[in-house]
C-alpha positions as CSV (number, residue, x, y, z in Angstrom):
1,M,93.1,54.6,-3.1
2,D,95.7,57.1,-3.9
3,V,94.7,60.8,-4.1
4,K,94.9,62.0,-7.7
5,P,97.6,64.5,-8.4
6,K,95.0,67.0,-9.5
7,S,93.4,66.8,-6.0
8,L,96.7,67.7,-4.6
9,L,97.4,70.6,-6.9
10,I,97.9,73.8,-4.8
11,A,98.4,77.0,-6.6
12,A,99.5,80.4,-5.3
13,C,100.8,83.6,-6.6
14,F,101.7,86.9,-5.0
15,G,102.2,91.0,-4.8
16,L,103.4,94.3,-3.6
17,T,103.5,96.5,-0.6
18,S,105.9,99.1,0.7
19,M,109.2,97.9,2.0
20,F,110.5,99.6,5.2
21,A,109.7,100.9,8.6
22,L,106.0,100.3,8.9
23,A,104.7,97.3,10.8
24,D,103.3,95.9,7.4
25,S,106.5,96.5,5.5
26,L,108.6,94.0,3.6
27,T,112.0,93.2,4.8
28,L,114.2,91.7,2.1
29,K,117.1,89.4,3.2
30,A,120.5,90.9,3.1
31,D,121.8,88.1,0.8
32,H,118.6,87.9,-1.4
33,P,119.3,86.9,-5.1
34,E,118.5,89.4,-7.9
35,A,117.1,86.5,-9.9
36,Y,116.1,82.9,-9.5
37,E,115.2,80.1,-11.9
38,V,112.6,77.8,-10.5
39,V,113.5,74.1,-10.5
40,K,111.5,71.0,-9.9
41,G,111.1,70.3,-6.2
42,D,110.9,74.0,-5.2
43,T,108.1,75.3,-3.0
44,L,106.7,78.7,-2.8
45,W,107.7,78.9,0.8
46,D,111.3,78.0,0.1
47,I,111.5,80.5,-2.8
48,S,110.0,83.2,-0.7
49,A,112.4,82.6,2.0
50,K,115.3,83.3,-0.5
51,F,114.0,86.9,-0.8
52,L,112.2,87.7,2.5
53,D,112.8,87.4,6.2
54,D,109.2,86.5,6.6
55,P,108.3,83.9,4.0
56,W,104.6,84.1,4.9
57,R,104.7,87.7,3.4
58,W,104.9,86.5,-0.1
59,P,101.4,87.8,-1.1
60,A,102.9,91.3,-0.5
61,L,106.0,90.6,-2.7
62,W,104.1,88.8,-5.5
63,G,100.9,90.9,-5.7
64,V,98.1,88.5,-6.0
65,N,94.6,89.5,-5.4
66,P,93.0,86.9,-2.9
67,Q,89.6,87.5,-4.6
68,V,90.9,86.3,-8.0
69,S,90.0,82.6,-8.5
70,N,92.7,81.8,-11.0
71,P,96.0,83.5,-10.1
72,H,99.1,83.1,-12.2
73,L,101.0,79.9,-11.5
74,I,104.8,79.4,-11.2
75,Y,106.3,76.4,-12.9
76,P,109.8,74.8,-13.0
77,G,111.8,76.7,-15.5
78,D,110.2,80.1,-14.9
79,K,112.7,82.9,-14.2
80,L,111.9,85.2,-11.2
81,T,113.5,88.6,-11.1
82,L,113.6,91.2,-8.2
83,V,112.8,94.7,-9.5
84,F,112.1,98.0,-7.7
85,I,109.3,100.3,-8.8
86,D,109.2,103.6,-7.1
87,G,111.5,102.2,-4.5
88,E,109.2,99.2,-3.8
89,P,110.3,95.6,-4.4
90,R,108.4,93.4,-6.7
91,I,109.0,90.0,-8.3
92,V,108.4,89.7,-12.0
93,K,108.2,86.3,-13.8
94,K,109.3,85.3,-17.2
95,S,107.6,82.0,-18.0
96,F,109.5,79.1,-19.3
97,I,108.4,78.3,-22.7
98,K,110.1,75.7,-25.0
99,S,109.8,75.3,-28.8
100,S,108.5,72.1,-30.3
101,P,107.4,71.1,-33.9
102,Q,103.9,71.9,-32.8
103,G,104.8,75.3,-31.7
104,R,105.7,76.9,-28.2
105,V,104.5,74.9,-25.3
106,Q,104.8,75.4,-21.5
107,S,106.5,73.0,-19.3
108,K,104.5,69.8,-18.6
109,N,105.5,70.0,-14.9
110,G,102.8,71.0,-12.6
111,P,102.9,74.4,-10.8
112,I,105.1,74.4,-7.6
113,P,103.1,74.0,-4.4
114,P,103.4,76.2,-1.3
115,V,104.9,73.4,0.7
116,Q,106.2,69.9,0.0
117,L,103.0,67.8,-0.7
118,S,104.6,64.7,0.7
119,L,104.6,66.3,4.1
120,I,100.8,66.8,4.2
121,Q,99.4,64.3,1.7
122,A,98.8,61.6,4.2
123,Y,96.6,64.0,6.3
124,L,94.3,65.1,3.4
125,N,92.0,62.2,3.7
126,K,93.3,60.0,6.5
127,N,92.6,62.5,9.2
128,R,89.2,64.2,9.7
129,V,87.4,65.8,12.6
130,V,83.6,65.4,12.6
131,E,80.7,65.8,15.0
132,S,80.2,62.7,17.1
133,D,76.5,62.5,16.4
134,W,77.2,62.6,12.6
135,L,79.6,59.8,12.8
136,L,77.2,57.5,14.5
137,Q,74.8,58.0,11.6
138,Q,77.3,56.7,9.0
139,P,77.2,53.2,7.5
140,M,79.0,50.5,9.5
141,L,81.3,47.7,8.4
142,L,79.6,44.5,9.4
143,S,81.9,41.7,8.6
144,G,84.1,40.3,5.8
145,E,84.4,37.3,3.5
146,S,87.3,36.1,5.6
147,D,87.0,35.1,9.2
148,A,89.8,37.4,10.3
149,S,89.2,40.1,12.9
150,Y,91.1,42.7,10.9
151,H,90.5,43.1,7.1
152,I,93.3,44.1,4.8
153,K,94.0,45.1,1.1
154,G,92.4,42.7,-1.4
155,E,89.6,41.4,0.9
156,V,86.0,42.0,0.5
157,V,83.9,43.4,3.3
158,Y,80.1,43.8,4.0
159,V,78.7,47.1,4.7
160,Q,75.2,48.5,5.4
161,G,73.9,51.7,4.0
162,E,73.2,53.2,0.5
163,F,76.2,53.3,-2.0
164,E,76.6,53.3,-5.8
165,K,78.5,50.6,-7.6
166,G,82.0,51.9,-8.3
167,Q,81.8,54.5,-5.5
168,Q,85.1,55.0,-3.6
169,V,85.0,55.0,0.2
170,G,87.2,55.4,3.2
171,I,86.8,53.3,6.3
172,Y,87.4,55.1,9.5
173,Q,88.0,54.3,13.2
174,P,87.3,56.9,16.0
175,G,90.4,58.7,17.4
176,R,90.5,61.4,20.1
177,Q,87.6,63.5,21.2
178,F,88.8,67.1,21.1
179,S,87.7,69.8,23.5
180,K,88.9,73.0,25.0
181,V,88.1,75.3,28.0
182,D,86.6,78.7,26.8
183,E,87.2,82.0,28.4
184,Q,84.3,81.4,30.7
185,G,85.7,78.3,32.0
186,D,83.3,76.0,30.2
187,K,84.3,72.9,28.4
188,Q,83.6,73.2,24.6
189,D,83.3,70.2,22.3
190,L,85.5,70.6,19.2
191,G,84.7,67.3,17.5
192,Q,85.6,63.7,17.0
193,E,88.8,62.7,15.3
194,I,88.5,59.8,12.9
195,I,91.4,58.1,11.3
196,M,91.3,56.1,8.0
197,T,92.1,52.5,8.2
198,S,91.4,51.4,4.6
199,T,90.1,52.6,1.3
200,G,87.8,50.6,-0.9
201,I,85.4,50.5,-4.0
202,V,81.9,49.4,-4.0
203,I,81.7,46.2,-6.2
204,E,78.1,45.2,-5.4
205,T,75.1,47.0,-4.0
206,G,72.0,45.9,-2.2
207,P,70.6,45.5,1.3
208,I,74.2,44.5,2.3
209,N,76.9,46.1,0.1
210,K,80.2,44.4,-0.9
211,I,83.3,46.6,-0.8
212,E,86.7,45.4,-2.0
213,L,89.5,46.9,0.0
214,L,92.1,48.8,-2.2
215,S,94.6,49.7,0.5
216,D,94.9,49.4,4.3
217,F,96.9,51.4,6.8
218,R,96.1,49.6,10.0
219,G,93.4,47.0,9.2
220,S,89.6,47.6,9.3
221,Q,87.3,45.7,11.7
222,A,83.6,45.3,12.4
223,G,82.1,48.6,13.8
224,D,84.3,50.8,11.7
225,R,82.4,53.6,9.8
226,V,82.3,53.8,6.0
227,I,82.3,57.3,4.4
228,G,82.3,58.2,0.7
229,I,85.4,59.9,-0.5
230,D,85.0,63.2,-2.5
231,E,88.5,63.7,-3.9
232,E,87.8,67.2,-5.1
233,S,86.9,68.4,-1.6
234,L,90.1,67.1,0.0
235,L,92.0,70.3,-0.8
236,P,91.1,73.7,-2.3
237,A,92.1,74.2,-5.9
238,Y,93.9,77.4,-5.0
239,F,95.9,77.8,-1.8
240,L,97.3,81.2,-0.9
241,P,99.6,81.3,2.0
242,R,99.1,84.5,4.1
243,A,99.1,85.8,7.6
244,A,96.1,84.8,9.8
245,D,94.3,88.0,10.9
246,S,92.5,88.7,14.2
247,V,92.2,85.0,15.1
248,T,93.8,83.7,18.2
249,G,93.8,80.2,19.6
250,R,96.2,77.5,20.8
251,V,97.9,74.3,19.6
252,L,95.4,71.6,20.4
253,A,97.2,68.4,19.8
254,T,100.0,66.8,17.8
255,N,99.3,64.1,15.2
256,D,101.2,61.5,17.1
257,G,100.0,62.3,20.5
258,I,103.3,63.6,21.8
259,R,103.7,66.8,23.6
260,E,106.2,68.7,21.5
261,V,107.1,68.8,17.7
262,G,109.7,70.5,15.4
263,A,109.7,71.7,12.0
264,L,107.8,70.0,9.2
265,Q,105.6,68.1,11.5
266,V,101.7,68.4,11.7
267,V,99.6,69.7,14.6
268,Y,95.9,70.3,15.3
269,L,94.8,73.9,16.2
270,D,91.8,74.7,18.3
271,V,90.3,77.0,15.8
272,G,88.7,76.3,12.4
273,K,86.1,77.4,9.9
274,A,83.8,78.8,12.5
275,Q,86.6,81.3,13.5
276,G,87.4,82.2,9.9
277,V,90.4,80.1,9.5
278,E,91.2,79.0,6.0
279,P,94.0,76.9,4.3
280,G,97.1,79.1,3.9
281,H,96.6,81.1,7.0
282,V,100.0,81.3,8.9
283,F,100.2,81.7,12.7
284,S,103.1,82.4,15.0
285,S,103.3,80.1,18.1
286,F,104.1,81.6,21.5
287,R,104.9,79.8,24.8
288,D,103.1,81.4,27.9
289,G,105.5,83.4,29.9
290,K,106.5,82.0,33.2
291,K,105.0,83.2,36.3
292,I,107.5,84.2,38.9
293,V,106.8,84.5,42.6
294,F,109.0,86.0,45.4
295,D,110.0,84.5,48.8
296,R,109.9,86.4,52.0
297,D,113.2,88.0,51.4
298,G,112.0,89.3,47.9
299,K,114.0,86.8,45.9
300,P,112.3,85.6,42.7
301,L,111.6,81.9,42.7
302,Q,111.7,79.9,39.4
303,P,109.0,77.3,38.8
304,D,111.1,74.4,39.8
305,E,112.2,76.1,43.1
306,R,108.6,76.7,44.5
307,S,107.1,74.9,47.5
308,S,103.5,73.8,47.4
309,Y,102.6,77.1,49.1
310,H,104.4,79.2,46.5
311,K,102.7,77.3,43.6
312,L,99.4,78.0,45.2
313,K,100.2,81.5,45.7
314,A,101.3,81.9,42.0
315,K,98.0,80.3,40.9
316,F,95.5,82.5,42.8
317,S,97.4,85.7,43.7
318,D,98.9,88.4,41.5
319,D,100.1,90.5,44.4
320,N,103.4,88.6,44.9
321,A,103.9,87.3,41.4
322,L,104.9,88.6,37.9
323,T,104.3,87.0,34.6
324,M,107.2,87.0,32.1
325,P,106.7,87.8,28.4
326,D,105.6,85.1,26.1
327,T,108.4,83.5,24.0
328,Y,108.3,83.0,20.3
329,R,108.5,79.4,19.1
330,G,107.9,79.2,15.4
331,D,105.4,79.6,12.5
332,L,102.7,77.2,11.5
333,M,100.7,77.1,8.1
334,V,97.1,75.7,8.0
335,F,96.5,73.4,5.2
336,K,93.2,71.7,6.1
337,T,90.2,73.1,8.0
338,F,87.2,71.6,9.8
339,E,84.3,73.3,11.6
340,Q,86.1,74.0,15.0
341,V,89.6,72.6,14.3
342,A,92.5,72.9,11.7
343,L,95.5,71.0,10.7
344,A,98.7,72.9,10.3
345,L,102.3,72.3,9.2
346,V,105.2,73.7,11.3
347,V,107.0,75.6,8.7
348,K,109.5,77.2,11.1
349,A,110.6,76.2,14.5
350,D,113.1,78.3,16.5
351,K,112.3,76.1,19.4
352,T,109.8,73.1,19.7
353,I,106.1,73.7,19.3
354,R,104.2,72.4,22.3
355,V,100.5,71.6,22.9
356,Q,98.8,74.7,24.5
357,D,101.2,77.2,22.8
358,K,99.3,80.3,21.9
359,L,98.6,81.2,18.2
360,Q,98.8,84.8,17.0
361,T,99.0,86.8,13.9
362,P,102.6,86.3,12.6
363,L,105.1,89.2,13.4
364,S,107.6,90.7,11.0
365,V,111.2,90.8,11.8
366,T,111.5,94.6,12.1
367,E,113.1,96.8,14.6
368,D,109.8,97.2,16.5
369,T,108.9,93.4,16.6
370,Y,112.3,91.7,16.7
371,S,112.3,91.8,20.5
372,A,108.8,90.9,20.9
373,K,109.4,87.7,18.9
374,R,111.9,86.7,21.4
375,G,110.0,87.7,24.5
376,E,112.5,90.6,25.2
């Protein structure tokens, strides 16, 4: 089953703060345009990057109220103009309206999204993180009409549980069990990753239901869990990119299981709804600073120069070791949240983003924070 466009519609709009000197000020790019006409394929992140050094600051430039449930939308053809009111920058919009025999109508193109939907669409329903106990309570795929071990698009499979005829479902296999070590050193369970193998539709109900598979991504097999798909819950109707505030965490995992990723790739974070994380939150990623130890002559030893003795000393003693500043790696935008985990897109990568990198409130490129971003 393909996700309907309306389920992927992300809307965001934006507003005003002061421009210079303060830590929360806006910094316009030196080569910013005075006006820009929105074209099909644009994203809000890309447009904001034309005007600001920190694209995640667009709520301050556009002036949206996060409490408003229906902010103004930006469409291809709209003209955006930079103006200054009392010395403060603001973007104003002139909507694209065309004439027709029936009168003046707005562009039929949908509003532009915060980021390219093609980068995240596959993760909206294919990747979920749930409680292990909850997963074990979900209906199970029992068998199929064919004798094959793996069932693919067009086949009919048999499933236990209660369903309605015509109901759309996803079939999932368990993935990784996520956990982290908390500040007290205790292991904390963050949930069970489940990965969609197929989608289907219920064609017959009863003690044993029949489900026709509409798509397959890796083939479904006996024992997979069958979960109803609520398209409207896949993504919020309105999606306001903004700085994450007072939430810290770490990069938990990459989608592909590799250690490092670059721009426009997806990662899991070890914070979620329980920590107040919401779609649209932007974090900056930092690599832990190296710990330097000294030899008997007072010479600093780099990590690859240490003996087993020096490594042990660096781990357990601060008397003869110094920790270097953390180094800025890039920015990530959350697009989907679970109870203890979130999925985020790497929207900027000065350097590769690695599992266990720190997550912090993003920093502005100002005189006071420029060096901090680079660990200077």
